[in-house]
C-alpha positions as CSV (number, residue, x, y, z in Angstrom):
1,M,-6.9,-18.4,2.4
2,C,-8.1,-18.5,-1.3
3,V,-6.4,-17.4,-4.1
4,G,-5.4,-17.8,-7.9
5,N,-3.1,-20.5,-8.7
6,E,-0.1,-18.3,-10.1
7,T,1.0,-18.0,-6.1
8,K,1.3,-21.6,-5.4
9,P,4.9,-22.1,-5.8
10,E,5.4,-19.2,-3.9
11,L,3.2,-20.4,-1.2
12,D,4.5,-23.8,-0.6
13,E,7.7,-22.4,0.1
14,L,6.8,-20.2,2.8
15,L,3.9,-21.5,4.0
16,G,5.4,-25.1,4.8
17,A,2.7,-27.3,6.3
18,D,0.0,-25.1,6.7
19,A,0.1,-25.0,2.8
20,Q,-2.9,-27.4,3.3
21,R,-4.8,-24.5,4.3
22,V,-4.5,-22.3,0.6
23,S,-7.3,-23.0,-1.7
24,Y,-6.7,-21.8,-5.5
25,V,-9.0,-21.4,-7.8
26,E,-7.3,-21.6,-11.6
27,D,-6.6,-19.0,-14.4
28,A,-8.9,-18.1,-17.3
29,Q,-7.6,-17.7,-20.6
30,M,-7.1,-14.1,-20.1
31,H,-4.6,-14.4,-16.9
32,S,-2.0,-16.2,-19.8
33,A,-3.0,-13.4,-21.9
34,F,-2.3,-10.7,-19.5
35,R,1.0,-12.7,-18.7
36,W,2.2,-12.9,-22.5
37,I,1.5,-9.0,-23.0
38,Q,2.5,-7.4,-19.3
39,P,5.6,-6.8,-20.1
40,C,5.1,-4.8,-23.4
41,I,3.1,-2.5,-21.1
42,P,4.8,0.2,-19.2
43,S,2.8,0.2,-15.9
44,R,0.6,-3.0,-15.5
45,M,-1.3,-0.8,-13.5
46,D,-2.5,1.0,-16.4
47,N,-3.4,-2.1,-18.4
48,P,-7.5,-2.6,-18.8
49,L,-6.6,-6.6,-18.9
50,Y,-4.9,-6.3,-15.3
51,Y,-8.8,-5.4,-13.6
52,T,-10.4,-7.9,-15.9
53,Q,-8.4,-11.0,-14.6
54,V,-8.7,-9.7,-11.3
55,L,-12.1,-9.5,-11.4
56,A,-12.3,-13.2,-13.4
57,T,-10.4,-15.1,-10.4
58,Q,-13.0,-13.1,-8.0
59,W,-15.6,-15.1,-9.8
60,R,-14.4,-17.9,-9.0
61,Q,-13.5,-17.6,-5.8
62,R,-16.7,-16.4,-4.5
63,D,-18.1,-19.9,-4.9
64,V,-15.1,-21.3,-3.2
65,A,-15.5,-18.8,-0.4
66,A,-19.1,-19.8,0.2
67,Q,-18.2,-23.6,0.5
68,L,-15.4,-23.3,3.0
69,V,-17.9,-21.0,4.8
70,K,-20.0,-23.7,4.8
71,K,-17.7,-26.9,5.4
72,L,-15.3,-24.8,8.3
73,G,-18.2,-22.8,10.1
74,I,-15.7,-19.7,9.1
75,D,-17.1,-16.7,10.7
76,V,-15.7,-14.0,8.2
77,V,-14.5,-13.3,5.2
78,H,-11.5,-10.8,4.7
79,Q,-11.2,-9.7,1.1
80,P,-7.9,-7.8,1.3
81,T,-7.1,-7.3,-2.8
82,P,-7.5,-5.3,-4.9
83,I,-6.7,-1.7,-3.0
84,S,-8.9,-0.2,-5.3
85,P,-12.2,1.6,-3.9
86,R,-13.5,1.6,-7.4
87,V,-13.2,-1.8,-8.9
88,P,-16.2,-4.2,-7.5
89,S,-16.3,-6.8,-5.5
90,L,-17.7,-10.0,-6.5
91,L,-18.1,-11.7,-3.7
92,V,-21.6,-11.3,-3.1
93,D,-24.4,-13.1,-0.9
94,L,-21.6,-14.8,1.2
95,P,-23.0,-17.2,4.4
96,A,-20.6,-14.6,6.4
97,P,-19.9,-11.1,7.4
98,L,-17.6,-9.7,4.5
99,V,-14.4,-7.3,5.3
100,I,-12.9,-5.4,2.4
101,G,-9.7,-3.7,2.7
102,P,-7.4,-1.9,3.4
103,M,-8.0,-0.2,0.3
104,N,-5.8,2.9,-1.1
105,G,-6.3,4.1,-4.2
106,G,-8.3,7.2,-6.0
107,M,-4.7,8.3,-7.0
108,E,-3.5,10.6,-9.5
109,Y,-1.1,12.8,-11.0
110,P,-0.7,16.1,-9.7
111,P,-1.2,18.7,-12.3
112,G,2.4,19.4,-13.0
113,F,2.9,15.6,-13.5
114,R,0.0,15.1,-15.9
115,F,2.0,14.1,-19.0
116,L,3.2,11.2,-17.8
117,Q,-0.3,9.5,-17.8
118,P,-0.9,7.8,-21.1
119,R,-3.0,9.7,-23.2
120,G,-6.2,8.9,-23.1
121,L,-6.2,6.8,-19.9
122,R,-7.6,9.5,-17.7
123,G,-10.6,9.3,-19.5
124,V,-11.0,5.3,-19.5
125,K,-10.4,5.8,-15.7
126,N,-13.0,7.7,-15.1
127,L,-15.5,6.1,-17.4
128,A,-14.5,3.0,-15.6
129,R,-15.1,4.7,-12.3
130,G,-18.3,5.7,-13.4
131,L,-19.8,2.3,-14.4
132,A,-18.3,1.0,-11.8
133,N,-20.5,3.2,-9.2
134,A,-23.1,2.4,-11.3
135,L,-23.5,-1.2,-10.3
136,P,-26.5,-2.1,-9.0
137,R,-26.2,-3.2,-5.5
138,R,-27.0,-7.4,-5.4
139,V,-23.8,-7.5,-8.3
140,D,-21.0,-5.3,-6.1
141,A,-20.0,-6.7,-2.8
142,K,-18.7,-3.4,-1.5
143,R,-22.2,-2.8,-1.0
144,Q,-23.1,-5.4,0.6
145,A,-19.8,-5.8,2.9
146,E,-20.4,-5.3,7.0
147,C,-17.2,-2.9,7.1
148,L,-15.0,-1.3,4.7
149,I,-11.0,-0.1,5.6
150,V,-9.5,2.7,3.9
151,A,-6.4,4.4,4.2
152,N,-7.4,8.0,4.0
153,Q,-10.0,10.4,3.0
154,R,-9.1,10.3,-0.8
155,T,-9.8,6.1,-1.3
156,Q,-13.1,7.1,1.0
157,D,-14.4,9.5,-1.4
158,G,-13.3,7.1,-4.0
159,L,-15.9,4.5,-2.7
160,P,-18.9,3.6,-4.8
161,S,-22.3,5.3,-3.4
162,G,-24.6,3.3,-1.4
163,V,-22.2,1.4,1.1
164,R,-24.0,0.2,3.6
165,G,-21.1,-0.9,6.1
166,R,-19.0,0.8,8.7
167,I,-15.7,2.4,7.4
168,F,-12.3,2.5,9.3
169,R,-9.5,4.3,8.6
170,M,-5.9,1.7,8.5
171,V,-3.0,2.8,6.3
172,E,-2.8,-0.8,4.4
173,N,0.8,-1.2,4.3
174,G,3.3,-2.7,7.8
175,V,6.1,-3.7,8.4
176,V,8.0,-6.7,10.5
177,P,9.8,-5.1,13.1
178,E,12.8,-7.9,13.7
179,L,13.3,-7.8,9.8
180,W,13.9,-3.8,9.1
181,A,15.0,-2.6,12.9
182,R,17.4,-5.4,12.8
183,G,20.8,-2.9,11.8
184,L,20.0,-0.7,14.4
185,A,21.4,-3.4,17.2
186,D,24.4,-4.2,14.6
187,G,26.3,-1.5,15.3
188,V,25.1,0.7,11.8
189,A,27.2,3.6,10.1
190,D,26.4,6.9,12.5
191,S,24.5,9.6,10.6
192,T,26.4,12.3,12.8
193,T,30.4,11.4,11.6
194,V,30.9,13.6,8.6
195,N,33.9,12.6,7.8
196,R,32.4,10.1,5.1
197,S,30.3,10.5,2.4
198,F,26.8,11.0,2.8
199,E,24.8,7.9,1.7
200,I,21.6,8.0,-0.1
201,I,19.2,5.1,-1.2
202,F,16.5,4.7,-3.6
203,I,14.5,1.6,-3.4
204,G,11.8,0.7,-6.1
205,R,11.0,-0.3,-9.8
206,L,12.3,2.0,-11.9
207,E,9.4,3.4,-13.2
208,R,9.8,6.9,-14.3
209,W,6.6,7.9,-12.0
210,K,9.1,7.1,-9.0
211,G,11.1,9.5,-9.8
212,P,14.7,7.9,-9.9
213,E,16.0,10.2,-13.3
214,W,14.7,13.2,-11.4
215,L,16.7,12.4,-8.0
216,I,20.1,11.5,-10.4
217,E,19.4,15.3,-11.8
218,A,19.0,16.7,-7.7
219,L,22.2,14.6,-6.8
220,A,24.3,15.7,-9.7
221,R,23.3,19.1,-7.8
222,A,24.0,18.3,-4.7
223,C,27.6,16.7,-5.3
224,T,28.7,20.2,-6.1
225,Q,28.1,21.1,-2.6
226,V,29.1,18.0,-0.7
227,D,30.2,15.1,0.1
228,C,27.3,12.6,-1.3
229,K,26.4,9.1,-3.1
230,L,23.7,7.8,-4.3
231,K,22.3,3.9,-4.5
232,I,19.8,2.7,-6.9
233,V,17.9,-0.8,-5.9
234,G,14.9,-1.8,-8.5
235,D,15.0,-2.5,-12.4
236,L,12.7,-2.5,-14.9
237,Q,13.7,-3.4,-18.6
238,G,14.7,-0.7,-20.5
239,E,14.4,2.0,-18.1
240,R,17.9,0.6,-16.2
241,Q,19.9,1.2,-19.5
242,R,18.5,4.8,-19.8
243,L,19.4,5.8,-16.6
244,T,22.6,4.8,-16.9
245,E,23.2,6.9,-19.9
246,R,22.0,9.6,-17.8
247,V,24.1,9.3,-15.1
248,S,27.4,9.0,-17.6
249,K,26.1,12.3,-19.5
250,L,26.2,14.1,-15.9
251,R,29.5,12.5,-15.4
252,I,28.8,11.2,-11.9
253,E,29.3,7.3,-12.9
254,S,31.1,7.0,-9.0
255,R,28.6,8.9,-7.4
256,V,26.0,5.9,-8.8
257,E,25.6,2.5,-8.1
258,F,22.7,0.3,-9.6
259,L,21.9,-2.3,-7.5
260,G,19.5,-3.9,-9.5
261,W,16.3,-6.5,-7.8
262,Q,17.1,-7.3,-4.1
263,S,15.6,-9.5,-1.4
264,Q,13.6,-7.6,1.4
265,E,16.8,-9.0,3.8
266,R,19.2,-7.5,1.7
267,C,17.0,-4.1,1.4
268,A,17.2,-4.1,4.8
269,E,21.0,-4.2,4.9
270,L,21.4,-1.6,2.7
271,L,18.7,0.5,4.2
272,S,20.5,0.4,7.7
273,K,24.0,1.6,6.0
274,A,22.6,4.4,4.4
275,D,22.2,7.6,5.9
276,I,18.6,8.4,4.3
277,M,15.9,6.6,1.6
278,V,14.6,9.6,-1.2
279,L,11.9,8.4,-2.8
280,P,10.1,11.2,-5.4
281,S,7.3,9.1,-6.4
282,V,4.7,11.2,-7.8
283,L,1.6,8.0,-8.0
284,D,2.9,6.5,-4.8
285,A,-0.9,5.1,-3.2
286,G,1.1,3.4,-0.5
287,A,5.1,3.5,-0.1
288,T,5.8,0.8,2.0
289,V,9.7,1.9,1.4
290,V,8.9,4.9,3.7
291,L,7.8,2.8,6.6
292,E,10.6,0.5,6.1
293,A,13.2,3.1,5.8
294,M,12.0,4.6,9.3
295,A,11.9,1.4,10.7
296,C,15.3,1.5,9.6
297,G,15.8,4.3,11.8
298,K,16.8,6.6,8.4
299,A,15.1,9.8,7.7
300,V,13.0,10.4,4.1
301,I,12.7,12.9,1.9
302,A,9.6,12.0,-0.3
303,V,6.8,13.8,-2.4
304,K,4.3,15.1,-0.7
305,W,1.8,13.6,-2.6
306,G,-0.3,9.9,-1.7
307,G,1.3,7.3,0.5
308,P,3.6,9.3,1.7
309,A,2.1,12.3,2.8
310,D,0.0,9.8,5.1
311,I,2.9,8.3,6.6
312,L,5.9,11.3,7.1
313,D,5.7,14.3,9.1
314,D,8.1,17.0,9.7
315,S,9.7,15.3,12.7
316,C,10.9,12.6,10.4
317,G,11.5,13.5,7.0
318,I,10.7,16.1,4.2
319,L,8.1,16.2,2.1
320,I,8.3,18.1,-1.3
321,E,5.4,19.8,-2.8
322,P,5.0,18.7,-6.7
323,R,4.7,21.8,-8.7
324,D,6.5,20.5,-12.0
325,P,9.9,18.5,-12.4
326,A,11.9,21.5,-13.0
327,R,11.4,22.7,-9.2
328,L,11.0,18.7,-8.0
329,V,14.5,18.6,-8.6
330,A,15.7,21.6,-7.2
331,D,13.7,20.9,-4.1
332,L,15.1,17.6,-3.5
333,E,18.9,19.1,-4.0
334,Q,17.9,21.6,-1.1
335,A,16.8,18.9,0.9
336,I,19.5,16.5,0.4
337,V,22.2,19.1,0.9
338,S,20.7,20.7,4.0
339,L,20.1,17.2,5.8
340,A,23.7,16.3,4.6
341,N,25.4,19.2,6.3
342,D,22.9,18.7,9.4
343,R,23.5,15.4,10.2
344,N,22.7,15.7,13.6
345,R,18.8,17.1,12.6
346,C,19.2,13.5,10.2
347,A,20.3,11.4,13.1
348,R,17.2,12.8,15.3
349,M,14.6,12.3,11.9
350,G,15.7,8.8,12.0
351,R,15.0,8.1,15.8
352,A,11.4,9.7,15.1
353,G,10.6,8.2,12.2
354,R,11.4,5.0,14.2
355,A,9.2,5.6,17.0
356,K,6.8,6.5,14.7
357,V,6.7,3.4,13.0
358,L,6.8,1.0,16.0
359,A,3.7,2.9,17.6
360,E,1.5,2.8,14.9
361,Y,2.6,0.7,11.1
362,T,3.9,-2.8,12.9
363,W,1.8,-5.7,11.7
364,P,1.2,-7.3,15.5
365,M,-0.7,-4.1,16.4
366,K,-2.4,-4.3,13.0
367,I,-3.3,-7.6,13.0
368,E,-4.9,-6.8,16.5
369,R,-6.6,-3.9,14.9
370,F,-8.0,-6.5,12.1
371,V,-9.6,-8.9,14.9
372,E,-11.7,-5.8,16.5
373,I,-12.9,-5.4,12.8
374,Y,-13.6,-8.6,12.4
375,R,-15.8,-9.3,15.5
376,E,-17.5,-5.5,14.9
377,A,-18.5,-7.1,11.0
378,I,-19.4,-10.2,12.8
379,R,-21.8,-8.0,15.4
380,R,-23.3,-6.0,12.3
381,R,-24.2,-9.3,10.5
382,A,-25.8,-10.8,13.8
383,A,-27.8,-7.1,14.1
384,N,-29.0,-7.4,10.6
385,L,-30.3,-10.3,10.6
386,A,-31.9,-9.8,14.2
387,E,-33.5,-6.3,12.0
388,L,-35.3,-8.9,9.9
389,E,-36.8,-10.9,12.0
390,V,-38.2,-8.5,14.3
391,P,-41.8,-7.9,13.3
392,K,-42.8,-4.8,11.0
393,H,-44.9,-3.2,14.0
394,N,-41.4,-4.0,17.0
395,K,-39.1,-2.2,14.5
396,V,-37.3,1.0,15.6
397,S,-37.9,3.6,14.0
398,E,-36.3,4.9,10.9
399,K,-34.8,8.5,12.6
400,E,-33.2,6.4,15.8
401,P,-30.9,3.2,14.2
402,H,-30.9,0.1,16.0
403,P,-28.4,0.6,18.6
404,A,-26.2,-2.4,17.6
405,L,-25.8,-0.8,14.0
406,R,-24.4,2.8,16.3
407,S,-20.9,3.4,16.0
408,C,-18.6,2.4,18.5
409,S,-15.9,4.5,18.9
410,P,-12.4,2.9,19.1
411,R,-12.0,2.2,22.8
412,D,-15.2,0.4,22.8
413,E,-14.6,-1.6,19.9
414,G,-13.8,-5.6,20.3
415,R,-15.2,-5.5,24.6
416,S,-18.0,-7.5,24.0
417,P,-17.5,-11.0,25.2
418,Q,-17.0,-13.6,22.4
419,P,-19.0,-16.4,23.2
420,R,-16.7,-18.9,21.1
421,S,-13.6,-18.6,19.1
422,H,-13.8,-17.7,15.5
423,R,-12.4,-18.6,12.1
424,Y,-11.7,-16.0,9.8
């Protein structure tokens, strides 16, 4: 691994003896500046300095990565972040094939929620995307990469023009079944039991665009029809106080509990005891928490926009069209009441969601897919080098691509025998 040094304390703790396999690059002055002003900015992704400091780190990583490739005989370099399809990669001209992704981005607010976007920011983003698209190939490794991984068509459409690598489709998020599904073996609360409150949980940063305020409004209305309660996991400076005041104004203090930030283990425990998870976010590209709730066997209510729309279907949850805040609150209320009144349906959705996650979104399965993509990257680099060495009069016609460069079906990927173990 080659990462910025701000992650060193955490990685040392997590990796133990394997921490020696990590190379760190030093921060630039702008990193310190970014950390100083970050608390003053509502969302770090709206901060122009965020991607500036990402690129500053990449500039340093490029030389370290090239040295590691030569020193250790690395076969493939994998760049998993940042996930934005438009942000250029500075890992150019590496002496090993490059894989970038999974990427997930190109997100905009739904038309009825664009008031949440700071004034002028959309124009700045469009300008930045245009500039990134105009970069020459030699300074943007995304145009050089052998393989690029995208989460959806929206992200693929956001890639810079002129990419030459093969594009794979994979949602960037995944779950560890042993963590998120363990509660199912511990005798968790039965969603079909009707003589108790219907338990709802929200997990996420208390950003306005994640919708905790709209969920609180919907809960206040739903409480007049069904016995339900809400646990809110997550925090954000200043926003929690505003939400607490809103709960008091609606007189539902006994129905809403703020739990603040919690560890993954604690989140898994809280999810296992809830009936449903609700994520009314209108700008979530990935929505990992949706997969985590599904792995815990919980039905999910979410907005049909971004990541949740890529993951959920009618068998495992309810997707709500993002028309405007007033109608979103009304639709959330209706969805909550319908599941609270039909707990058998709620339980069926939970079982279907868990089956879907275990079939498609576990990290062990995704790792196997990554290895297939690495092998394809090795093949593509070898084919490109071989093509460069073929005399001009022996080159394959442009109308008929070189056989090694043709796309393989997913079934055929990774089947060619490997001469030795590869280092990624």
